FIPA-145563 format. One record per residue (C-alpha): residue number from 1; residue in one letter; x negated, z negated, y negated. Coordinates in nm, 2 decimals. Last residue first. Example, Ala and Ser with C-alpha at 12.3 -4.5 7.8 and 13.67 -1.06 7.14 Angstrom:
site resi = 2	resn = S	px = -1.37	pz = -0.71	py = 0.11;
site resi = 1	resn = A	px = -1.23	pz = -0.78	py = 0.45;
END
This chain:
site resi = 350	resn = C	px = 0.51	pz = 0.10	py = -0.84;
site resi = 349	resn = I	px = 0.49	pz = -0.19	py = -1.08;
site resi = 348	resn = R	px = 0.87	pz = -0.21	py = -1.13;
site resi = 347	resn = P	px = 0.92	pz = -0.58	py = -1.08;
site resi = 346	resn = L	px = 0.64	pz = -0.83	py = -1.06;
site resi = 345	resn = L	px = 0.75	pz = -1.15	py = -0.88;
site resi = 344	resn = E	px = 1.04	pz = -0.98	py = -0.70;
site resi = 343	resn = G	px = 1.14	pz = -1.25	py = -0.47;
site resi = 342	resn = D	px = 1.05	pz = -1.44	py = -0.15;
site resi = 341	resn = A	px = 0.67	pz = -1.40	py = -0.21;
site resi = 340	resn = E	px = 0.49	pz = -1.42	py = 0.12;
site resi = 339	resn = Q	px = 0.36	pz = -1.76	py = 0.20;
site resi = 338	resn = V	px = 0.00	pz = -1.84	py = 0.27;
site resi = 337	resn = L	px = -0.03	pz = -2.15	py = 0.49;
site resi = 336	resn = R	px = -0.30	pz = -2.40	py = 0.41;
site resi = 335	resn = R	px = -0.64	pz = -2.49	py = 0.53;
site resi = 334	resn = G	px = -0.90	pz = -2.74	py = 0.41;
site resi = 333	resn = F	px = -1.18	pz = -2.80	py = 0.16;
site resi = 332	resn = G	px = -1.34	pz = -2.46	py = 0.20;
site resi = 331	resn = T	px = -1.01	pz = -2.29	py = 0.11;
site resi = 330	resn = D	px = -0.93	pz = -2.16	py = 0.46;
site resi = 329	resn = L	px = -0.61	pz = -1.96	py = 0.41;
site resi = 328	resn = I	px = -0.37	pz = -1.92	py = 0.69;
site resi = 327	resn = L	px = -0.13	pz = -1.62	py = 0.75;
site resi = 326	resn = S	px = 0.12	pz = -1.68	py = 1.02;
site resi = 325	resn = G	px = 0.28	pz = -1.43	py = 1.26;
site resi = 324	resn = A	px = 0.15	pz = -1.60	py = 1.57;
site resi = 323	resn = H	px = 0.00	pz = -1.94	py = 1.49;
site resi = 322	resn = E	px = -0.24	pz = -1.93	py = 1.79;
site resi = 321	resn = A	px = -0.45	pz = -1.65	py = 1.93;
site resi = 320	resn = L	px = -0.63	pz = -1.60	py = 1.60;
site resi = 319	resn = C	px = -0.73	pz = -1.29	py = 1.41;
site resi = 318	resn = R	px = -1.02	pz = -1.29	py = 1.16;
site resi = 317	resn = G	px = -1.08	pz = -1.30	py = 0.79;
site resi = 316	resn = I	px = -1.21	pz = -1.16	py = 0.47;
site resi = 315	resn = R	px = -1.49	pz = -0.91	py = 0.56;
site resi = 314	resn = R	px = -1.55	pz = -0.75	py = 0.22;
site resi = 313	resn = A	px = -1.54	pz = -0.42	py = 0.05;
site resi = 312	resn = H	px = -1.67	pz = -0.40	py = -0.31;
site resi = 311	resn = K	px = -1.85	pz = -0.07	py = -0.27;
site resi = 310	resn = G	px = -1.54	pz = 0.08	py = -0.10;
site resi = 309	resn = L	px = -1.40	pz = 0.34	py = -0.34;
site resi = 308	resn = T	px = -1.74	pz = 0.51	py = -0.39;
site resi = 307	resn = H	px = -1.82	pz = 0.52	py = -0.02;
site resi = 306	resn = A	px = -2.14	pz = 0.36	py = 0.12;
site resi = 305	resn = H	px = -1.98	pz = 0.01	py = 0.12;
site resi = 304	resn = L	px = -1.70	pz = 0.14	py = 0.33;
site resi = 303	resn = A	px = -1.94	pz = 0.28	py = 0.59;
site resi = 302	resn = A	px = -2.13	pz = -0.04	py = 0.60;
site resi = 301	resn = L	px = -1.81	pz = -0.24	py = 0.66;
site resi = 300	resn = V	px = -1.72	pz = -0.01	py = 0.94;
site resi = 299	resn = A	px = -2.06	pz = -0.05	py = 1.11;
site resi = 298	resn = D	px = -2.05	pz = -0.43	py = 1.06;
site resi = 297	resn = S	px = -1.70	pz = -0.46	py = 1.22;
site resi = 296	resn = Q	px = -1.79	pz = -0.25	py = 1.52;
site resi = 295	resn = E	px = -1.84	pz = -0.53	py = 1.78;
site resi = 294	resn = P	px = -1.57	pz = -0.74	py = 1.61;
site resi = 293	resn = R	px = -1.28	pz = -0.50	py = 1.69;
site resi = 292	resn = V	px = -1.15	pz = -0.40	py = 1.35;
site resi = 291	resn = G	px = -0.82	pz = -0.46	py = 1.16;
site resi = 290	resn = F	px = -0.85	pz = -0.28	py = 0.83;
site resi = 289	resn = L	px = -0.68	pz = -0.35	py = 0.50;
site resi = 288	resn = A	px = -0.68	pz = -0.07	py = 0.24;
site resi = 287	resn = K	px = -0.71	pz = -0.06	py = -0.14;
site resi = 286	resn = G	px = -0.61	pz = 0.19	py = -0.40;
site resi = 285	resn = E	px = -0.26	pz = 0.10	py = -0.50;
site resi = 284	resn = N	px = -0.27	pz = -0.28	py = -0.50;
site resi = 283	resn = A	px = 0.03	pz = -0.51	py = -0.54;
site resi = 282	resn = V	px = 0.00	pz = -0.88	py = -0.62;
site resi = 281	resn = Q	px = 0.09	pz = -1.15	py = -0.36;
site resi = 280	resn = L	px = -0.27	pz = -1.23	py = -0.27;
site resi = 279	resn = P	px = -0.35	pz = -1.27	py = -0.64;
site resi = 278	resn = D	px = -0.11	pz = -1.57	py = -0.64;
site resi = 277	resn = V	px = 0.11	pz = -1.57	py = -0.95;
site resi = 276	resn = G	px = 0.15	pz = -1.83	py = -1.22;
site resi = 275	resn = L	px = 0.16	pz = -1.57	py = -1.50;
site resi = 274	resn = L	px = -0.14	pz = -1.70	py = -1.69;
site resi = 273	resn = E	px = -0.32	pz = -1.78	py = -1.36;
site resi = 272	resn = C	px = -0.26	pz = -1.43	py = -1.24;
site resi = 271	resn = A	px = -0.39	pz = -1.28	py = -1.56;
site resi = 270	resn = A	px = -0.71	pz = -1.49	py = -1.54;
site resi = 269	resn = R	px = -0.76	pz = -1.40	py = -1.17;
site resi = 268	resn = V	px = -0.72	pz = -1.03	py = -1.26;
site resi = 267	resn = A	px = -0.97	pz = -1.07	py = -1.55;
site resi = 266	resn = P	px = -1.22	pz = -1.24	py = -1.32;
site resi = 265	resn = R	px = -1.19	pz = -0.97	py = -1.05;
site resi = 264	resn = V	px = -1.08	pz = -1.09	py = -0.71;
site resi = 263	resn = P	px = -1.27	pz = -1.03	py = -0.39;
site resi = 262	resn = L	px = -1.16	pz = -1.27	py = -0.11;
site resi = 261	resn = Q	px = -1.47	pz = -1.40	py = 0.07;
site resi = 260	resn = E	px = -1.45	pz = -1.76	py = -0.08;
site resi = 259	resn = E	px = -1.09	pz = -1.78	py = 0.04;
site resi = 258	resn = E	px = -1.17	pz = -1.72	py = 0.40;
site resi = 257	resn = L	px = -0.86	pz = -1.58	py = 0.57;
site resi = 256	resn = L	px = -0.72	pz = -1.68	py = 0.91;
site resi = 255	resn = I	px = -0.47	pz = -1.45	py = 1.07;
site resi = 254	resn = G	px = -0.23	pz = -1.55	py = 1.35;
site resi = 253	resn = V	px = -0.15	pz = -1.31	py = 1.63;
site resi = 252	resn = G	px = 0.17	pz = -1.15	py = 1.77;
site resi = 251	resn = S	px = 0.09	pz = -0.80	py = 1.67;
site resi = 250	resn = K	px = 0.41	pz = -0.73	py = 1.48;
site resi = 249	resn = T	px = 0.40	pz = -1.07	py = 1.31;
site resi = 248	resn = A	px = 0.03	pz = -1.05	py = 1.22;
site resi = 247	resn = M	px = 0.06	pz = -0.70	py = 1.07;
site resi = 246	resn = E	px = 0.37	pz = -0.80	py = 0.87;
site resi = 245	resn = A	px = 0.19	pz = -1.11	py = 0.74;
site resi = 244	resn = L	px = -0.12	pz = -0.91	py = 0.66;
site resi = 243	resn = A	px = 0.08	pz = -0.66	py = 0.44;
site resi = 242	resn = S	px = 0.29	pz = -0.93	py = 0.28;
site resi = 241	resn = A	px = 0.00	pz = -1.15	py = 0.18;
site resi = 240	resn = V	px = -0.23	pz = -0.86	py = 0.08;
site resi = 239	resn = G	px = 0.02	pz = -0.75	py = -0.19;
site resi = 238	resn = G	px = 0.40	pz = -0.78	py = -0.18;
site resi = 237	resn = R	px = 0.44	pz = -0.42	py = -0.28;
site resi = 236	resn = T	px = 0.11	pz = -0.24	py = -0.20;
site resi = 235	resn = P	px = -0.13	pz = -0.38	py = 0.05;
site resi = 234	resn = D	px = -0.24	pz = -0.06	py = 0.23;
site resi = 233	resn = K	px = -0.23	pz = -0.11	py = 0.60;
site resi = 232	resn = M	px = -0.46	pz = -0.04	py = 0.89;
site resi = 231	resn = A	px = -0.49	pz = -0.14	py = 1.26;
site resi = 230	resn = V	px = -0.72	pz = -0.08	py = 1.56;
site resi = 229	resn = V	px = -1.04	pz = 0.04	py = 1.40;
site resi = 228	resn = S	px = -1.24	pz = 0.00	py = 1.72;
site resi = 227	resn = E	px = -1.12	pz = 0.34	py = 1.83;
site resi = 226	resn = G	px = -1.37	pz = 0.51	py = 1.61;
site resi = 225	resn = G	px = -1.56	pz = 0.26	py = 1.39;
site resi = 224	resn = A	px = -1.80	pz = 0.48	py = 1.18;
site resi = 223	resn = A	px = -1.59	pz = 0.80	py = 1.17;
site resi = 222	resn = L	px = -1.27	pz = 0.59	py = 1.12;
site resi = 221	resn = A	px = -1.42	pz = 0.41	py = 0.82;
site resi = 220	resn = A	px = -1.54	pz = 0.73	py = 0.67;
site resi = 219	resn = E	px = -1.20	pz = 0.89	py = 0.72;
site resi = 218	resn = V	px = -1.04	pz = 0.59	py = 0.56;
site resi = 217	resn = L	px = -1.25	pz = 0.63	py = 0.25;
site resi = 216	resn = G	px = -1.17	pz = 1.00	py = 0.23;
site resi = 215	resn = N	px = -0.80	pz = 0.95	py = 0.28;
site resi = 214	resn = L	px = -0.78	pz = 0.67	py = 0.02;
site resi = 213	resn = P	px = -0.63	pz = 0.84	py = -0.28;
site resi = 212	resn = A	px = -0.67	pz = 0.62	py = -0.59;
site resi = 211	resn = V	px = -0.47	pz = 0.36	py = -0.79;
site resi = 210	resn = D	px = -0.71	pz = 0.07	py = -0.87;
site resi = 209	resn = S	px = -0.52	pz = -0.02	py = -1.19;
site resi = 208	resn = R	px = -0.74	pz = -0.15	py = -1.47;
site resi = 207	resn = L	px = -0.80	pz = -0.49	py = -1.61;
site resi = 206	resn = E	px = -1.18	pz = -0.50	py = -1.62;
site resi = 205	resn = E	px = -1.21	pz = -0.21	py = -1.86;
site resi = 204	resn = E	px = -0.98	pz = -0.39	py = -2.10;
site resi = 203	resn = P	px = -1.22	pz = -0.68	py = -2.14;
site resi = 202	resn = G	px = -1.05	pz = -1.01	py = -2.07;
site resi = 201	resn = C	px = -0.70	pz = -1.15	py = -2.02;
site resi = 200	resn = A	px = -0.51	pz = -1.01	py = -2.32;
site resi = 199	resn = L	px = -0.15	pz = -0.96	py = -2.22;
site resi = 198	resn = E	px = 0.05	pz = -0.69	py = -2.39;
site resi = 197	resn = H	px = 0.36	pz = -0.76	py = -2.18;
site resi = 196	resn = R	px = 0.39	pz = -0.41	py = -2.02;
site resi = 195	resn = R	px = 0.02	pz = -0.33	py = -2.04;
site resi = 194	resn = A	px = -0.07	pz = -0.66	py = -1.88;
site resi = 193	resn = M	px = 0.20	pz = -0.62	py = -1.62;
site resi = 192	resn = V	px = 0.07	pz = -0.28	py = -1.52;
site resi = 191	resn = A	px = -0.29	pz = -0.39	py = -1.50;
site resi = 190	resn = M	px = -0.20	pz = -0.70	py = -1.31;
site resi = 189	resn = G	px = -0.01	pz = -0.51	py = -1.04;
site resi = 188	resn = H	px = -0.29	pz = -0.26	py = -1.00;
site resi = 187	resn = D	px = -0.59	pz = -0.49	py = -0.98;
site resi = 186	resn = G	px = -0.45	pz = -0.75	py = -0.74;
site resi = 185	resn = V	px = -0.73	pz = -0.73	py = -0.48;
site resi = 184	resn = T	px = -1.09	pz = -0.62	py = -0.51;
site resi = 183	resn = G	px = -1.22	pz = -0.38	py = -0.25;
site resi = 182	resn = S	px = -1.19	pz = -0.22	py = 0.10;
site resi = 181	resn = V	px = -1.04	pz = -0.52	py = 0.27;
site resi = 180	resn = L	px = -1.17	pz = -0.61	py = 0.62;
site resi = 179	resn = I	px = -1.00	pz = -0.82	py = 0.89;
site resi = 178	resn = E	px = -1.18	pz = -0.90	py = 1.21;
site resi = 177	resn = D	px = -1.04	pz = -0.89	py = 1.56;
site resi = 176	resn = G	px = -1.10	pz = -1.20	py = 1.76;
site resi = 175	resn = P	px = -0.74	pz = -1.24	py = 1.88;
site resi = 174	resn = R	px = -0.56	pz = -0.91	py = 1.90;
site resi = 173	resn = L	px = -0.43	pz = -0.66	py = 1.64;
site resi = 172	resn = T	px = -0.22	pz = -0.36	py = 1.76;
site resi = 171	resn = C	px = 0.08	pz = -0.37	py = 1.53;
site resi = 170	resn = D	px = -0.02	pz = -0.17	py = 1.22;
site resi = 169	resn = R	px = -0.07	pz = 0.15	py = 1.42;
site resi = 168	resn = V	px = -0.35	pz = 0.41	py = 1.40;
site resi = 167	resn = P	px = -0.25	pz = 0.76	py = 1.51;
site resi = 166	resn = A	px = -0.45	pz = 0.90	py = 1.80;
site resi = 165	resn = R	px = -0.78	pz = 1.08	py = 1.77;
site resi = 164	resn = G	px = -0.92	pz = 1.39	py = 1.94;
site resi = 163	resn = K	px = -0.84	pz = 1.62	py = 1.65;
site resi = 162	resn = R	px = -0.83	pz = 1.44	py = 1.32;
site resi = 161	resn = V	px = -0.49	pz = 1.30	py = 1.24;
site resi = 160	resn = F	px = -0.29	pz = 1.57	py = 1.06;
site resi = 159	resn = G	px = -0.09	pz = 1.54	py = 0.73;
site resi = 158	resn = I	px = 0.25	pz = 1.55	py = 0.58;
site resi = 157	resn = A	px = 0.36	pz = 1.42	py = 0.25;
site resi = 156	resn = A	px = 0.67	pz = 1.30	py = 0.06;
site resi = 155	resn = S	px = 0.70	pz = 1.21	py = -0.31;
site resi = 154	resn = S	px = 0.98	pz = 1.06	py = -0.52;
site resi = 153	resn = L	px = 0.92	pz = 1.04	py = -0.90;
site resi = 152	resn = V	px = 1.14	pz = 0.86	py = -1.16;
site resi = 151	resn = V	px = 1.11	pz = 0.93	py = -1.53;
site resi = 150	resn = G	px = 1.26	pz = 0.78	py = -1.84;
site resi = 149	resn = D	px = 1.51	pz = 0.51	py = -1.75;
site resi = 148	resn = L	px = 1.80	pz = 0.70	py = -1.61;
site resi = 147	resn = D	px = 2.16	pz = 0.74	py = -1.70;
site resi = 146	resn = G	px = 2.09	pz = 0.64	py = -2.06;
site resi = 145	resn = R	px = 2.06	pz = 1.00	py = -2.18;
site resi = 144	resn = G	px = 2.21	pz = 1.22	py = -1.92;
site resi = 143	resn = L	px = 2.02	pz = 1.31	py = -1.60;
site resi = 142	resn = V	px = 1.78	pz = 1.59	py = -1.54;
site resi = 141	resn = K	px = 1.69	pz = 1.68	py = -1.18;
site resi = 140	resn = T	px = 1.38	pz = 1.86	py = -1.05;
site resi = 139	resn = D	px = 1.29	pz = 1.96	py = -0.69;
site resi = 138	resn = G	px = 0.97	pz = 2.01	py = -0.49;
site resi = 137	resn = C	px = 0.75	pz = 2.22	py = -0.29;
site resi = 136	resn = L	px = 0.38	pz = 2.26	py = -0.18;
site resi = 135	resn = V	px = 0.21	pz = 2.00	py = -0.40;
site resi = 134	resn = R	px = -0.16	pz = 2.01	py = -0.32;
site resi = 133	resn = T	px = -0.43	pz = 1.86	py = -0.11;
site resi = 132	resn = E	px = -0.80	pz = 1.77	py = -0.13;
site resi = 131	resn = A	px = -0.73	pz = 1.40	py = -0.21;
site resi = 130	resn = E	px = -0.92	pz = 1.42	py = -0.54;
site resi = 129	resn = R	px = -0.77	pz = 1.76	py = -0.62;
site resi = 128	resn = C	px = -0.43	pz = 1.62	py = -0.56;
site resi = 127	resn = A	px = -0.50	pz = 1.33	py = -0.80;
site resi = 126	resn = A	px = -0.60	pz = 1.58	py = -1.07;
site resi = 125	resn = E	px = -0.28	pz = 1.79	py = -1.02;
site resi = 124	resn = I	px = -0.06	pz = 1.49	py = -1.04;
site resi = 123	resn = S	px = -0.24	pz = 1.36	py = -1.35;
site resi = 122	resn = A	px = -0.19	pz = 1.70	py = -1.52;
site resi = 121	resn = Q	px = 0.18	pz = 1.67	py = -1.43;
site resi = 120	resn = I	px = 0.21	pz = 1.32	py = -1.58;
site resi = 119	resn = R	px = 0.05	pz = 1.44	py = -1.90;
site resi = 118	resn = E	px = 0.29	pz = 1.73	py = -1.92;
site resi = 117	resn = I	px = 0.58	pz = 1.50	py = -1.86;
site resi = 116	resn = Q	px = 0.46	pz = 1.28	py = -2.15;
site resi = 115	resn = E	px = 0.44	pz = 1.58	py = -2.39;
site resi = 114	resn = R	px = 0.79	pz = 1.69	py = -2.29;
site resi = 113	resn = P	px = 0.93	pz = 1.37	py = -2.45;
site resi = 112	resn = H	px = 1.23	pz = 1.23	py = -2.26;
site resi = 111	resn = G	px = 1.55	pz = 1.34	py = -2.44;
site resi = 110	resn = E	px = 1.76	pz = 1.37	py = -2.12;
site resi = 109	resn = E	px = 1.62	pz = 1.15	py = -1.85;
site resi = 108	resn = L	px = 1.40	pz = 1.30	py = -1.58;
site resi = 107	resn = M	px = 1.40	pz = 1.30	py = -1.20;
site resi = 106	resn = V	px = 1.11	pz = 1.47	py = -1.04;
site resi = 105	resn = C	px = 1.11	pz = 1.53	py = -0.66;
site resi = 104	resn = L	px = 0.77	pz = 1.61	py = -0.51;
site resi = 103	resn = S	px = 0.67	pz = 1.76	py = -0.18;
site resi = 102	resn = L	px = 0.32	pz = 1.71	py = -0.06;
site resi = 101	resn = G	px = 0.06	pz = 1.89	py = 0.14;
site resi = 100	resn = L	px = -0.16	pz = 1.93	py = 0.45;
site resi = 99	resn = V	px = -0.34	pz = 1.60	py = 0.41;
site resi = 98	resn = E	px = -0.63	pz = 1.56	py = 0.66;
site resi = 97	resn = T	px = -0.67	pz = 1.18	py = 0.66;
site resi = 96	resn = A	px = -0.39	pz = 1.11	py = 0.90;
site resi = 95	resn = G	px = -0.52	pz = 0.79	py = 1.05;
site resi = 94	resn = M	px = -0.19	pz = 0.59	py = 1.02;
site resi = 93	resn = M	px = -0.31	pz = 0.42	py = 0.70;
site resi = 92	resn = A	px = -0.42	pz = 0.76	py = 0.57;
site resi = 91	resn = L	px = -0.06	pz = 0.90	py = 0.57;
site resi = 90	resn = D	px = 0.06	pz = 0.60	py = 0.36;
site resi = 89	resn = N	px = -0.24	pz = 0.66	py = 0.14;
site resi = 88	resn = V	px = -0.15	pz = 1.02	py = 0.07;
site resi = 87	resn = A	px = 0.21	pz = 0.92	py = -0.02;
site resi = 86	resn = G	px = 0.11	pz = 0.65	py = -0.26;
site resi = 85	resn = C	px = -0.18	pz = 0.85	py = -0.41;
site resi = 84	resn = V	px = 0.04	pz = 1.14	py = -0.51;
site resi = 83	resn = A	px = 0.32	pz = 0.93	py = -0.67;
site resi = 82	resn = L	px = 0.07	pz = 0.69	py = -0.83;
site resi = 81	resn = R	px = -0.12	pz = 0.97	py = -1.00;
site resi = 80	resn = G	px = 0.21	pz = 1.09	py = -1.15;
site resi = 79	resn = I	px = 0.33	pz = 0.74	py = -1.25;
site resi = 78	resn = D	px = 0.02	pz = 0.67	py = -1.45;
site resi = 77	resn = G	px = -0.34	pz = 0.57	py = -1.41;
site resi = 76	resn = G	px = -0.63	pz = 0.34	py = -1.48;
site resi = 75	resn = P	px = -0.48	pz = 0.14	py = -1.77;
site resi = 74	resn = F	px = -0.11	pz = 0.21	py = -1.77;
site resi = 73	resn = F	px = 0.13	pz = 0.50	py = -1.83;
site resi = 72	resn = P	px = 0.48	pz = 0.50	py = -1.67;
site resi = 71	resn = P	px = 0.55	pz = 0.16	py = -1.82;
site resi = 70	resn = D	px = 0.73	pz = 0.07	py = -1.60;
site resi = 69	resn = V	px = 0.69	pz = 0.21	py = -1.25;
site resi = 68	resn = V	px = 0.99	pz = 0.37	py = -1.07;
site resi = 67	resn = H	px = 0.81	pz = 0.54	py = -0.78;
site resi = 66	resn = G	px = 0.93	pz = 0.66	py = -0.44;
site resi = 65	resn = D	px = 0.75	pz = 0.73	py = -0.12;
site resi = 64	resn = T	px = 0.79	pz = 0.95	py = 0.19;
site resi = 63	resn = T	px = 0.58	pz = 0.99	py = 0.51;
site resi = 62	resn = F	px = 0.51	pz = 1.24	py = 0.79;
site resi = 61	resn = V	px = 0.22	pz = 1.22	py = 1.04;
site resi = 60	resn = L	px = 0.12	pz = 1.51	py = 1.26;
site resi = 59	resn = W	px = -0.07	pz = 1.43	py = 1.58;
site resi = 58	resn = R	px = -0.28	pz = 1.70	py = 1.75;
site resi = 57	resn = D	px = -0.29	pz = 1.88	py = 2.09;
site resi = 56	resn = G	px = 0.02	pz = 2.08	py = 2.02;
site resi = 55	resn = V	px = 0.22	pz = 1.90	py = 1.75;
site resi = 54	resn = R	px = 0.29	pz = 1.54	py = 1.86;
site resi = 53	resn = L	px = 0.49	pz = 1.36	py = 1.60;
site resi = 52	resn = A	px = 0.40	pz = 1.05	py = 1.40;
site resi = 51	resn = A	px = 0.64	pz = 0.88	py = 1.15;
site resi = 50	resn = G	px = 0.53	pz = 0.69	py = 0.85;
site resi = 49	resn = D	px = 0.38	pz = 0.36	py = 0.72;
site resi = 48	resn = D	px = 0.52	pz = 0.17	py = 1.02;
site resi = 47	resn = L	px = 0.87	pz = 0.04	py = 1.05;
site resi = 46	resn = A	px = 0.86	pz = 0.10	py = 1.43;
site resi = 45	resn = G	px = 1.23	pz = 0.19	py = 1.42;
site resi = 44	resn = L	px = 1.15	pz = 0.50	py = 1.21;
site resi = 43	resn = G	px = 0.97	pz = 0.66	py = 1.49;
site resi = 42	resn = I	px = 0.62	pz = 0.69	py = 1.64;
site resi = 41	resn = G	px = 0.55	pz = 0.96	py = 1.89;
site resi = 40	resn = G	px = 0.48	pz = 0.90	py = 2.26;
site resi = 39	resn = G	px = 0.58	pz = 1.25	py = 2.37;
site resi = 38	resn = P	px = 0.94	pz = 1.20	py = 2.26;
site resi = 37	resn = L	px = 0.98	pz = 0.94	py = 1.98;
site resi = 36	resn = E	px = 0.92	pz = 0.57	py = 1.99;
site resi = 35	resn = R	px = 1.06	pz = 0.30	py = 1.77;
site resi = 34	resn = P	px = 1.40	pz = 0.46	py = 1.79;
site resi = 33	resn = A	px = 1.65	pz = 0.43	py = 1.50;
site resi = 32	resn = G	px = 1.96	pz = 0.22	py = 1.58;
site resi = 31	resn = R	px = 1.94	pz = 0.03	py = 1.26;
site resi = 30	resn = A	px = 1.66	pz = 0.18	py = 1.04;
site resi = 29	resn = F	px = 1.85	pz = 0.20	py = 0.71;
site resi = 28	resn = L	px = 2.06	pz = -0.11	py = 0.76;
site resi = 27	resn = S	px = 1.92	pz = -0.40	py = 0.96;
site resi = 26	resn = S	px = 1.56	pz = -0.29	py = 0.97;
site resi = 25	resn = V	px = 1.55	pz = -0.18	py = 0.61;
site resi = 24	resn = L	px = 1.73	pz = -0.49	py = 0.47;
site resi = 23	resn = A	px = 1.52	pz = -0.73	py = 0.69;
site resi = 22	resn = R	px = 1.20	pz = -0.56	py = 0.58;
site resi = 21	resn = M	px = 1.30	pz = -0.59	py = 0.21;
site resi = 20	resn = A	px = 1.39	pz = -0.96	py = 0.25;
site resi = 19	resn = P	px = 1.07	pz = -1.03	py = 0.44;
site resi = 18	resn = G	px = 0.84	pz = -0.89	py = 0.16;
site resi = 17	resn = G	px = 0.79	pz = -0.55	py = 0.00;
site resi = 16	resn = A	px = 0.97	pz = -0.64	py = -0.32;
site resi = 15	resn = G	px = 1.27	pz = -0.41	py = -0.28;
site resi = 14	resn = H	px = 1.52	pz = -0.65	py = -0.14;
site resi = 13	resn = R	px = 1.38	pz = -0.91	py = -0.38;
site resi = 12	resn = L	px = 1.55	pz = -0.72	py = -0.67;
site resi = 11	resn = A	px = 1.89	pz = -0.81	py = -0.53;
site resi = 10	resn = I	px = 2.14	pz = -0.60	py = -0.33;
site resi = 9	resn = R	px = 2.49	pz = -0.75	py = -0.30;
site resi = 8	resn = G	px = 2.65	pz = -0.92	py = 0.00;
site resi = 7	resn = D	px = 2.65	pz = -1.27	py = -0.16;
site resi = 6	resn = D	px = 2.30	pz = -1.35	py = -0.03;
site resi = 5	resn = G	px = 2.14	pz = -1.14	py = -0.30;
site resi = 4	resn = R	px = 1.92	pz = -1.43	py = -0.42;
site resi = 3	resn = R	px = 2.10	pz = -1.51	py = -0.75;
site resi = 2	resn = S	px = 2.41	pz = -1.63	py = -0.57;
site resi = 1	resn = M	px = 2.74	pz = -1.63	py = -0.77;
END
């Protein structure tokens, strides 16, 4: 039997954020779905971070997210904080920084300690305060012992794009645009894996998840760059490699990255080397990728540096007219193609 899910069965790689997942979603869940909605809105068929609907003279963005992270508590956060930030950040990547509220579905296993659920709920409330939003509605289910692994959260969120702005897409890059990242990459995935497998890769404070709500950071970038911020994406499952490969493919450009400009913490690099994983393929939960017209790149980078969550932001690459859909890494000694992971390298990290 095939181990790659090619026998008609779902495999772990179909949820890894890479090409297999995008193929599953486009061929099954989004088949026949429109790319555009009435009034110029953005539909499911566009496979963006959410849907955008015209409401009066403003744009409303709607998104949903699910979380099955193991373990549910990790350095820097927990599954509750992740559920809030995941939904808020999907809105932010489309320019919806004014978050109206979230809905939350909590699925619990019989026998799960109430104390842990109380910790998760406190984390949810704290993350909502950071994002200046709240949970408006929700649902709770309890399954029998062994029918569920602890706790699963599913969140949805709605938010407005600031008046006078249009939603930001992930498909509008053009040659010459510059690629910025808001901070160090690979932090979340390595923090979860280190806790799960009790890895010692350096001081504990260095190996922490970056999970955070990004709507304030993105608002600062949009205020500085305006319409010159032409594309955004948060590099969650599949990491920077999958996020940029998707943006490049949709936009019909190549992307050249400068290896020496990629910000990676020493502890994260050590953990990746121990596991044989490329940091570019590791999930982040508090970072954003920006495609910016070159004339405003410095202004956007300065705005990111001025924000608490963007002090390690870097300009990491630029878009090319050739090699459409490809991600190329300049190592300083030569260039090589960066491949997306074709499997679930780090399962259940978000």
